C-alpha positions, 0 to 999 in steps of 0.5 A: 231489390233495386237496391240489390241491383245497384250493389251488384253493378257496383261491385262488377264495375272494374276498379280504376287503375293508373297506367304504369307507363303514366307513373313510371314516365312521371317518376323518370322525368321527375328523377331526371330533373332532380338529377340535372337540377343538383348536378347544375347546383353541385357543378355551379358551387364547384365551378365558384369555389374553383374560380375563387381559389383561382383567384385567391392563389393568384392574389397571393402569388402577386402578394408574395412577389411583391413581398419578396421584391420589397425586402431590400427596399424596406431595409433602405433608408428611404424604401418609398423611393423603390417601393411607389414606383413598384406598386403603380407598375404593378397597380396600373392597367388592373381595374381589378385591384382595388389597392397595392400597399407595402408596410413596413414592421411598424405597419406604415405605409412605405409603398402606395400609388397616392404618394399622400398616403406614405407613412399613414395606416392602412385603412383598407383593411380595417374591419376585414376578416379572414377568409378561405385559402388556408390550403395554399397559405405559408406561415404569417400569411392571410387572406381577408375580406368582406362583401366589397374586398378581398385582401392578400397580405404576405410577410416580407421576410429577410433571409435570415428570418427577420419580418421587416415588413408586409405586402397587401394586394387588394382585389374588388370583390365585384370583379370576382362576382363578374368572373363567377356569374359570367358562366352562369347564364350558359350553363343554365341555357345547357342544362334546360337544353339537356333536361328538355331532351332528356324528358322527351327521350325517356317518354318515348323510350318508356311507352316502347319498353314496358310490355314485358315487365310482368315476366321480368319481375316475376323471374327476379322475384325468383332470383330474389328469393335465392331460387337460381335455377327457374330461368326466365322465359320471355319471347319478346324480341326487344331489349327486354328479352336479351335482357331476360337472357342476361338475367338467367346468366347472371343467375347461374354466375351468381350460382357459381359465384357462391361457391367462389365467395366461400372459397375466398372468404376462408383464404382471405381469413388464412392471409389474415392469419398468416400476416398476423403471424408474420407481424408477431415475429417482428420486433414490437418496439425499439431496443435500447442498450447503453448508448445504442438503439436499434429501430426497424420497419417493415412494409409488405407489397402484398398481404404477407410478405418475404422480408424479415428482420429482428433485434435482440439480446445475447448473452453479455449484454450483446445485441444480435440483428438480422435482416432477410430476403426471401426470394419472391414475395405473398404467402411463399415467402411469409412461410419461408421467413416464419421458418427463418424466424424460429430456427433463427431464435433456436441457433442464435445463442449457440454461435458468437460468429455470424459467419458460422451462424449463417452456415448453421442456418442454411444446412437446417433450412437447405431440405425445406427450400424449394427450386429457385428459393433462396434467402439473402441474409445480414446478420450482425452482433454488437458489444455495446461497449466497445461499440464493435459490430461484427457481420457477415451478409450472404448476398444482402444489400450493402451495409451503410454507415454513417461517420459522424467524424467526417460527416459522410456514409461508408458502404461495405460490400460482401461477397457471399452468396445466398442461402440455399443458392448453391449446395455441397457447402459452398455458402461456407467458402464465400462467407467471412465475418467482417468487423467496424467500430461505431464511435458516438454519433454514428449509425448503421442502416440495413435494408432490403433491395425493395428500397434501393431497387425500387423504379420511379414511375417512368420505371427509367431510373432506380433508387439507388445507393446515393439517394439513400446516402444523401437522405441519411446525411440530410436527416443527421444534419436535421438531428437524426442522430439522437434517438428521437430522429431514428423513426424520423430517418426510416419514415422519411426513407419510407415516404421517399420510396413511396413517392419515387414509385407510385403506391399502386406499382409497388413491386418488393417488400420494404424492410429498415433497420437503424442501429444508431449511436447517440452522441453522449456515452449513455442515454439519459436517465431523468431520474439520475441524469447527473451528480452535481457538487453538493451546493447545486444540490442545494440550489436545485432545491431552492425556491428561485422565485423567492430567493432571487425576488429582487434580482433582475428577472427575463421570462421568454416564451419558447420562441426564438423570434422573440429572443431579441428581448435579451438586449433591452433586459440587459440594458435595463440592469445598471451594472450589466448596461454600463458595460462596454458595448462589445462585452454586452454583444458577447454576453447577449450572444450567450444567453441567446445561444443557451436559450435557443439550445433550449428551445430547439433541443429541450423544448423541441420548438413546442410552443406554450413553454417558457424560459427564465434568466435571472442576473444573480449579484451580492446585492439581489441575491437572498442571505440563504442563496448566497450560502449556496455560491461559494460551494459552487466551482463557478465561484472560486473567483475572488471577484466578489463584486460579480455576478452569474447569469442563472437560467432555468427550463423544462425541457429535456434535461442533458448530461452535465460535461456531455458537450465537447468543444468542436474541431474547427480545424476540421472542414467537415465541421465547418461544411455542417455549419451546425453545433457552434452555439455552446462553443460560443457560450463556453468560449465567452463565459469564466464558468458554466455549470448546468444542473438539469433534473432538480425541483425548480428544472433544469438550471444552468449557471453562468459566470461572465468575467469581464477581464477574461475579454479585456486583458485578453486572457482565456480561462474558462472552465468546462 
């Protein structure tokens, strides 16, 4: 009986419940503490990183300034007379700087606050490792350091590109640590104060706001289960009562949003399909015909746009090129461009006149164009054989034509009105066919007004035609008239337009098309890129490493800065080393230009490649290889004691005979200042023959005739 009573009393005893206020208060305090401490830790880390980056930046800038000021002094006979006062002035009154040193190209000290250190080694940087800061470094610059020092090393580079020394500026790590530690105490006290205030306010608020939580929880659970029709009934006059009303409103909005979301998903799917259809109407890759290449790009301001371009082959190997811009953008413009693309494909083979094609297009599209909808369009037909381009433009952007002969950009404007702008056949009265000739090296650029009418961020100036012309000339100077440069030209124009107007403020579609003619008569076929002489073909099948084992040989990496190795190689050969100094300079310049041309154009300045040089004479070539030389055009001289320079590379093959002498009387040629390297080679050497695409690689044979320069007779064979 007693045992039963004890069990009953134990059952009736209420279970121990932990106050929800206590749980929430402890949890909230913990979260606030962790959040503030995490914020403080992250903020201190970011502050330390920012201060470190700022000090590294300042240190590199000081080293750059010192390197710039030291270049001319390092080229003098007594550089210390200038550099030591300069270093002393920089280091005086700067306890943060551990040392300031200027080294010459051999690593010897030429500038130091202590004159006794001159011409010695810089021991301060021994044992230092590279640090962070690569985001602010230029080529050749380094940031070194350890626990005691932070050193910025910047090369002193002459305007010619030659590195004549380096500038070192060292900073005491103690100074950096002091700067970083200084704000830490204040920040810690601030964090503790915020933590205390946050905990106090949280405890007070929690005790007042937890009464109606159960009703809110129940209502939120119903909403979580998808029941959006039952309201939360709460009579509390606190913010929780207002929260209950907001939750009821949220439930109503969620119900409406579910319907809108389904509709938006349907529209997004349709826009995605429209974008896929529009992209399928544009060319997937470039188009090449003879020595011409077409390449285009398109960027819509919205998901879909109203711009359209295409290039395609017509009968008789002709090329058609079209670009159109529909008024407005978005889905409406996309539908019009799709209709335009379909009609163009059905009509393009029926007309040899661009003007007549545009008139036929308007006739077919006029009934489908709504009020205020019109199309500016450019259509052209290219005959690759003659280089003749016939075009008509219905109010489209002026055609820009780069002329290699003259190094200029011309623009061609027309008086045509847009398609659909006016009825009753008025378009045909304004259109006309125009014809231009595209010579080797010329290119045309066609574009939509999303390029030239793009406003800058202040909306005070448009991009304009002159800026487009300047960019074309700039890219041409960098080699964009070659096939591989057309893409770079398009990318540079797109990038410039994006920088001109912020990406989030792009107002119009942007479409670009380049039609370029190679400077040579036809693109190079690597499999059949040349037809050398029979002896040259045999030479291409020889084993040069075996047959020229006894010939003086030089292997050069694909690095322009290492081409100065040619001079000592020439000096080491008894026959070449005995040449007069002016003739050795001519030989060195020719070999330098050949190798530089290979590295820049054949290898595209890619590292890890090499160029091989041989000096071939009757004493160094094998009997098998000498049998080939008498048949070569470069061996028609009776000088049996002569020799040949043989250059081998594995870069892009070039077409023999593609080089033509530049017109040095042309002012445009002189302004350009490039393309004279091969002129130097052909003028200096008696004979030049190029044999690309052999099993041994691309071969270049150069014969140097000293008598040509000693007697003043010029007998180059180009």
